[in-house]
N, C-alpha and C positions, 0 to 999 in steps of 0.2 A: 504494500500500500504506500507507494512513494508519493511524496508531494503533499500529503495531508497532515494538518496540524491537529494536535490533541485539542478537543473541544474545551477541556478544562484548563490546561496549563500552557498550551502552545508548543510543546515539544513535538518531535516526530511521532505521529500516530502509527501504531502497529496492529491495532485491533479495531473492529467495528462492534460497538456495544449496542445491543437492542434496548431501547428506552423502555418499551413494554416487552417483557419476555416473549420469545417465540411461542412458548407453550400456552400463552394467553392470547395468541393471535397477533402479536406485535410484528410490524414489518419495517419500521423506521429505525435507523441506526445513527449513532454519532461516533466519529473517530476519537479514539482514546490511546494514550501511550500505555505501556505496560504498567507503569507505576499507578496511574490514575485508574486503570481498569481493575488492577488488583485491589485498590481501595474500595471501589464500588462493590466488589464481591467479597471483600474481606478475606482474600486468600491470594497465594502466589499464582499469578497468571502469566509468568514469563513464557516466551515462545517454547523454550526447551521443556519446561514443566508441562505445558499444554500438549506438546508432541508425545512426551512420555505417557501422559494420561490417555491420549488417543490410541497409542500402541497397546496399552494395557486393556482398554475397552475392546479393541479389535481382537486381541488374543482371546479374551473371554467370550466374545461372540463366536469366534471360530470353534472354540471348545464346545459351546452349546450346540453348534451345528454339526459336531463330529468331524471337523476339519482340523488339519495340522497347520500351525503357523510356523513359517520358516523351515528350518531343517534342510537347507541346501536343495531347494527345488531344482536347481540347475543340473544336479547330478541325476535327476530323474528324467531329464530330457533325452529323447531318442538319440543315441550316439551316432547313428548313421548320418545325422545332419552336420556333425562336427567338421568334416572336411570342407563342406560347402560354406559353412560359416567362416572358416579360416580363409578360403579362397575369395569369398566376397569382400572380406575385410582387406585382404592383400590387394584387391582390385580398387580399393579406395571407397567402398560403399560405406555409408554412415551406419553406425550402430542401430539407430532407430529404424532404418530401412531394412536391415537384416532381421531385427526383432519382428517387424511387421510381416516380413515374408514367411517366417516360420511360426508366427503366433506365440512368441515367447517374449519375455521382458528384456529390456536393455541390460539390466544387471546380469541376466542369464547369459546373454551374448558375451558380455565382458568377462564373466567367469569362465565360459568355455574357452575364450581366447587366452585368458591368463593361465588357467590351470591345466590345459591340455596341450602337450607338446605335439608336434607334427607326428612323431613316432607313435604316441598313444592314440592319436586320431586314426592313423592308418590301420592300427591293429584292432580298432573297434569295428571295422567293416567285416 
């Protein structure tokens, strides 16, 4: 959220605070810095703290749905695509385009490229 000033103190705003909570139908927000937003909610709302809370909630949701969070999903990717992933990257193709081609994430492409040597890739076939 670049260029917005905190509604309360004028510092760089990093959050949009709902004046009326979304759970009560609120749609309007005001820009607030981390410090002022933390004061409104009387708790630490730093970006890193919010990210940690979001990951924790996502892990809990995955568990409820019987899914696994993390665990190196890249190594569950079909190894027969590894040589083509490497060849496409060597040809200068962007990671996002490689990911889209195979329906995998960019971090998965990166990990395949980083952790699989050409010899390992050839022996996967």
